[in-house]
Structure formats: structure tokens, C-alpha cells
NUGU-151229 format. One record per residue: residue number from 1; z, y, x of N, C-alpha, C, O, CB in turn. Coordinates in Angstrom, 1 decimal, always signed. Each point is the difference from the previous one (the first is absolute). Glycine has a CB too. Layout:
N
<NUM,<Z,Y,X>,<Z,Y,X>,<Z,Y,X>,<Z,Y,X>,<Z,Y,X>> ...
***
This chain:
70
<1,<+0.0,-1.3,+0.9>,<-0.2,+1.2,-0.9>,<+0.1,+1.3,+0.9>,<+0.6,-0.1,+1.0>,<+0.2,-1.2,-3.0>> <2,<-1.4,+2.5,+1.6>,<-0.1,+1.1,+0.8>,<+0.3,+1.1,-1.2>,<-0.1,-0.3,-1.2>,<-1.7,-0.6,+3.2>> <3,<+2.3,+2.1,-1.5>,<+0.3,+1.2,-1.0>,<-1.6,+0.4,-0.5>,<-1.0,-0.3,+0.6>,<+3.5,+1.3,+0.6>> <4,<-2.4,-0.3,-2.4>,<-1.3,+0.4,-0.6>,<-0.6,+0.9,+1.0>,<-1.2,-0.2,+0.2>,<+2.1,+0.1,-2.7>> <5,<-0.5,+1.0,+3.1>,<-0.3,+1.1,+1.0>,<-0.7,-0.6,+1.1>,<-0.8,+0.7,+0.6>,<+2.8,+0.6,-1.2>> <6,<-1.9,-2.7,+1.0>,<-0.9,-0.7,+1.1>,<-1.4,-0.6,-0.7>,<-1.0,-0.3,+0.6>,<+3.3,-0.6,+0.8>> <7,<-2.3,+0.9,-2.5>,<-1.4,-0.7,-0.9>,<-0.8,+1.2,+0.5>,<+0.4,+1.0,+0.3>,<+0.4,-2.3,-2.8>> <8,<-2.1,+0.8,+2.5>,<-1.4,+0.7,+0.5>,<-0.5,+0.6,-1.1>,<+0.3,-0.5,-1.1>,<-0.9,-1.0,+2.7>> <9,<-0.1,+2.7,-1.6>,<-0.6,+0.9,-0.7>,<-1.1,-0.9,-0.9>,<-0.9,-0.7,+0.4>,<+1.4,+2.8,+1.5>> <10,<-0.2,-1.9,-3.3>,<-1.1,-1.0,-0.8>,<+0.5,-1.3,+0.0>,<-0.9,-0.6,-0.6>,<-1.1,+1.9,+1.2>> <11,<+2.7,-1.9,-0.3>,<+0.8,-1.2,+0.0>,<+0.7,-0.5,-1.2>,<+0.9,+0.7,-0.5>,<-0.7,-0.2,+2.6>> <12,<-0.6,-1.7,-2.7>,<+0.8,-0.3,-1.2>,<+0.9,-1.1,+0.4>,<-0.3,-1.1,+0.5>,<-1.6,+1.8,-2.2>> <13,<+3.3,-0.1,+1.3>,<+1.2,-1.1,+0.4>,<+0.7,+0.0,-1.0>,<-0.1,+0.8,-1.0>,<+0.4,-0.4,+3.1>> <14,<+0.6,-1.5,-2.1>,<+0.9,-0.4,-1.1>,<+1.5,+0.2,+0.4>,<+0.5,-0.3,+1.1>,<-2.3,-1.3,-1.9>> <15,<+2.5,+2.1,-0.2>,<+1.3,+0.5,+0.7>,<+1.0,-1.4,-0.2>,<-0.2,-0.7,-0.9>,<-0.1,+3.7,+0.1>> <16,<+1.1,-3.2,+1.5>,<+0.5,-1.2,+0.7>,<+1.8,+0.4,-0.6>,<+0.6,-0.7,-0.8>,<-2.9,+0.2,+3.4>> <17,<+2.6,+1.4,-2.1>,<+1.6,+0.5,-0.2>,<+0.0,+1.4,+0.0>,<-1.0,+0.6,+0.6>,<+2.0,-2.4,+0.6>> <18,<+0.1,+2.5,-1.9>,<+0.3,+1.4,+0.0>,<+1.4,+0.2,+0.3>,<+0.9,-0.5,-0.7>,<-2.8,+0.9,-0.8>> <19,<+2.1,+0.2,+2.6>,<+1.6,+0.3,+0.8>,<+0.4,+1.2,-0.6>,<-0.7,+0.6,-0.8>,<+0.3,-1.6,+3.1>> <20,<+1.6,+1.2,-2.0>,<+0.8,+1.4,-0.3>,<+1.0,-0.2,-1.0>,<+0.0,-1.1,-0.6>,<-1.8,+2.6,+1.0>> <21,<+2.6,-0.5,-0.5>,<+1.0,+0.1,-1.2>,<-0.8,-0.5,-1.2>,<-1.2,-0.1,-0.3>,<+2.5,+2.1,+1.3>> <22,<-0.1,-2.1,-1.8>,<-0.6,-0.5,-1.6>,<-0.5,+1.1,-0.8>,<-0.8,-0.2,-0.9>,<+2.6,-1.6,+0.6>> <23,<-1.5,+3.0,+0.6>,<-0.7,+1.3,-0.6>,<-1.5,+0.3,+0.5>,<-0.9,+0.6,-0.6>,<+3.4,+0.5,+0.5>> <24,<-2.5,-1.5,+1.4>,<-1.4,+0.2,+0.8>,<-1.1,-0.9,-0.8>,<-1.0,+0.3,-0.7>,<+2.1,+0.0,+3.2>> <25,<-0.5,-1.7,-2.3>,<-0.8,-1.2,-0.5>,<-0.5,+0.1,-1.7>,<-1.0,-0.4,-0.6>,<+2.7,-1.1,+2.4>> <26,<-0.7,+2.3,-2.1>,<-0.1,+0.0,-1.8>,<-1.0,+1.2,-0.2>,<-0.7,+0.0,-1.0>,<+3.4,-0.8,+0.3>> <27,<-2.9,+1.7,+1.5>,<-0.9,+1.4,-0.1>,<-1.6,-0.7,+0.7>,<-1.1,+0.3,-0.5>,<+3.6,+2.0,+1.1>> <28,<-2.5,-3.2,+0.6>,<-1.2,-0.4,+0.2>,<-0.7,-0.9,-1.1>,<-1.1,+0.0,-0.3>,<+1.8,+0.4,+2.6>> <29,<+0.4,-1.3,-2.7>,<-0.4,-0.8,-1.2>,<-0.6,+0.7,-1.2>,<-0.9,-0.5,-0.6>,<+2.6,-0.9,+1.3>> <30,<-1.1,+2.6,-1.0>,<-0.7,+0.8,-1.2>,<-1.3,+0.6,+0.2>,<-0.7,+0.4,-0.9>,<+2.8,+0.2,+0.3>> <31,<-2.4,-0.5,+2.0>,<-1.2,+0.5,+0.5>,<-1.1,-1.1,+0.0>,<-1.1,+0.4,+0.0>,<+2.4,+1.3,+1.4>> <32,<-1.0,-2.9,-1.5>,<-0.6,-1.3,-0.1>,<+0.1,-0.7,+1.5>,<-0.9,-0.8,+0.3>,<-0.8,+1.7,-2.2>> <33,<+2.5,-0.8,+2.7>,<-0.2,-0.5,+1.0>,<+1.1,-1.0,+0.1>,<+1.1,+0.1,+0.5>,<-2.4,+1.7,+0.4>> <34,<+0.7,-3.3,-1.8>,<+1.1,-1.2,+0.1>,<-0.9,-1.1,+0.8>,<-1.1,+0.1,+0.4>,<+2.5,+0.3,-2.9>> <35,<-0.5,-1.6,+2.7>,<-0.1,-0.8,+0.7>,<-1.5,-1.0,-0.6>,<+0.1,-0.7,-1.0>,<+2.8,+1.1,+1.7>> <36,<-3.8,-0.3,-0.1>,<-1.3,-1.1,-0.4>,<-0.8,+1.0,-0.4>,<-1.1,-0.5,-0.3>,<+2.1,-1.7,-0.5>> <37,<-1.0,+3.8,+0.7>,<-0.9,+0.9,-0.2>,<-1.1,+0.0,+1.2>,<+0.3,-0.4,+1.1>,<+1.4,+1.6,-2.6>> <38,<-3.0,-0.7,+1.1>,<-0.7,+0.3,+0.9>,<-0.2,+1.7,+0.2>,<+0.0,+0.7,-1.0>,<-0.9,-3.2,+0.5>> <39,<+0.7,+2.9,+1.9>,<+0.3,+1.3,+0.3>,<-1.3,+0.4,+0.9>,<-0.2,-0.8,+0.9>,<+2.9,+0.6,-1.1>> <40,<-3.4,+1.2,+0.1>,<-1.3,+0.3,+0.8>,<+0.6,+1.5,+0.7>,<+0.5,+0.9,-0.7>,<-2.6,-2.2,-1.1>> <41,<+2.1,+1.3,+3.2>,<+0.2,+1.2,+0.7>,<-1.5,+0.9,-0.3>,<-1.2,-0.4,+0.3>,<+3.1,-0.9,+1.6>> <42,<-1.5,+2.3,-2.4>,<-1.2,+1.0,-0.1>,<-0.2,+0.9,+1.2>,<-1.1,+0.0,+0.6>,<+1.6,+0.0,-3.1>> <43,<+0.5,+0.8,+2.7>,<+0.2,+0.8,+1.2>,<+1.2,-0.2,+0.5>,<+0.9,-0.6,-0.5>,<-2.2,+2.1,-0.3>> <44,<+1.3,-0.8,+2.2>,<+1.1,+0.2,+0.8>,<+0.0,+1.5,+0.6>,<-0.9,+0.4,+0.8>,<+1.0,-2.9,-0.4>> <45,<+0.8,+3.1,-0.8>,<+0.3,+1.5,+0.8>,<+1.2,+0.1,+0.5>,<+1.0,+0.2,-0.7>,<-2.2,+0.8,-0.6>> <46,<+1.3,-1.0,+2.7>,<+1.2,+0.2,+0.7>,<+1.3,-0.7,-0.5>,<+1.0,+0.6,-0.4>,<-2.1,+1.5,+0.9>> <47,<+0.8,-3.3,-0.4>,<+0.9,-1.1,-0.5>,<+0.1,-0.1,-1.3>,<+0.4,-1.1,-0.3>,<+0.7,+1.4,+2.0>> <48,<-1.2,+0.4,-2.7>,<-0.2,-0.2,-1.3>,<-1.0,-0.8,-0.4>,<-0.9,-0.2,+0.7>,<+1.7,+2.1,-0.8>> <49,<-0.7,-2.5,-1.2>,<-1.1,-0.7,-0.6>,<-0.4,+0.4,-1.3>,<+0.9,+0.5,-0.7>,<-0.3,-2.2,+2.0>> <50,<-1.9,+1.5,-1.8>,<-0.3,+0.0,-1.4>,<-0.6,-1.3,-0.1>,<-1.0,-0.3,+0.7>,<+0.7,+2.8,-1.2>> <51,<+0.9,-3.3,-0.4>,<-0.2,-1.4,-0.1>,<-0.6,-0.2,-1.7>,<+0.5,+0.7,-0.8>,<+1.9,-1.3,+3.0>> <52,<-3.2,-0.2,-2.6>,<-0.6,-0.4,-1.3>,<+1.2,-1.0,-0.4>,<+0.3,-0.8,+0.9>,<-3.0,+1.0,-0.4>> <53,<+3.4,-0.2,-1.6>,<+0.9,-1.3,-0.3>,<-0.3,+0.2,-1.6>,<+0.1,+1.1,-0.7>,<+2.1,-1.2,+2.9>> <54,<-2.7,-1.3,-2.8>,<-0.3,-0.1,-1.3>,<-1.2,+0.8,-0.3>,<-1.0,-0.1,+0.6>,<+3.3,-0.5,-1.0>> <55,<-2.2,+1.6,-0.6>,<-1.4,+1.0,+0.0>,<+0.6,+1.3,+0.2>,<-0.2,+1.0,-0.8>,<-1.4,-2.2,-1.1>> <56,<+2.4,+1.4,+3.0>,<+0.6,+1.4,+0.2>,<-0.1,+0.3,+1.5>,<+0.1,-0.9,+0.8>,<+1.5,+0.7,-2.9>> <57,<-1.8,+1.3,+2.5>,<+0.3,+0.4,+1.4>,<+1.0,+0.5,+0.0>,<+0.4,+0.8,-0.9>,<-2.0,-0.6,+1.5>> <58,<+2.7,-0.6,+0.8>,<+1.3,+0.6,+0.1>,<+0.4,+0.5,+1.4>,<-0.1,-0.8,+1.0>,<+0.8,-0.7,-2.8>> <59,<-0.4,+2.5,+2.0>,<+0.3,+0.6,+1.4>,<+1.4,-0.3,+0.4>,<+1.0,+0.3,-0.8>,<-2.6,+1.7,+0.5>> <60,<+1.8,-2.8,+1.7>,<+1.0,-0.5,+0.5>,<+0.6,+0.7,+1.1>,<-0.9,+0.2,+0.8>,<+0.1,-1.9,-1.6>> <61,<+1.9,+2.1,+1.2>,<+0.3,+0.6,+1.4>,<+0.1,-1.3,+0.6>,<-0.1,-1.1,-0.6>,<+1.4,+3.4,+0.2>> <62,<-1.0,-2.3,+2.0>,<+0.0,-0.9,+0.8>,<+1.4,-0.7,-0.2>,<+0.0,-1.2,+0.2>,<-1.6,+2.4,+1.3>> <63,<+2.3,-0.6,-1.8>,<+1.5,-0.9,-0.3>,<+0.0,-0.9,-1.4>,<+0.8,-0.9,+0.0>,<+0.7,+3.0,+1.3>> <64,<-2.2,-1.8,-2.2>,<-0.2,-0.7,-1.1>,<-0.8,-0.9,+0.2>,<+0.3,-1.1,-0.5>,<+0.2,+2.7,-0.7>> <65,<-1.8,-1.3,+2.0>,<-0.8,-1.2,+0.2>,<+0.5,-1.1,+0.8>,<-0.3,-1.1,-0.3>,<-1.4,+2.5,+0.1>> <66,<+2.6,-1.0,+1.4>,<+0.5,-1.0,+0.8>,<+1.0,-0.9,-0.9>,<+0.3,-1.1,+0.5>,<-0.6,+2.6,+1.7>> <67,<+0.8,-1.2,-3.2>,<+0.9,-0.9,-0.8>,<-0.8,-1.1,-0.9>,<+0.7,-0.9,-0.5>,<+0.9,+2.9,+0.4>> <68,<-3.0,-1.8,+0.0>,<-0.9,-1.0,-0.6>,<-0.5,-0.9,+0.9>,<-0.8,+0.4,+0.9>,<+0.2,+1.1,-2.4>> <69,<+0.9,-2.8,+1.5>,<-0.6,-1.0,+1.1>,<-1.3,-0.7,-0.8>,<+0.1,-0.4,-1.1>,<+2.4,-0.2,+2.5>> <70,<-3.4,+0.5,-0.8>,<-1.4,-0.8,-0.1>,<-0.1,-1.1,+0.6>,<-1.1,-0.7,+0.0>,<+0.1,+2.5,-0.3>> 
***
């Protein structure tokens, strides 16, 4: 497993684990970042990511993206 920040641009990956405190995991789950979901990295800007999850594009800062293991 690697953090989402290590995924290549345009690569489709599957979420394997979400780490962090309960409130952080709950927030990410509400955004669609749940185990076995597919995510595609759309753009990387200074460590932050724009990703496609389900039918939405979501921006994540580096610390949040590092909590998502793929």
C-alpha cells in the first residue's frame, strides 16, 4: 500500500485503507473516500491533489491525501 499522494497522474487506484482520527475518517467517508472505491488522480499542485471519486472532483491537501492508502 502507498499513500494517495504517491499515485501517478491519471492513474486509477483503489482505496485500501483510510487512516486518522475518527472525525477525519468520517469526513473523508462523507466525501466518498471509502475502502474499495476507485479514485483517479486528475492533477497535482504543490503536494495537493485534485482527484475524481465517484462522479465528483475533490481537492485534497497533502496531509489528507496521505491518510488515504491505495
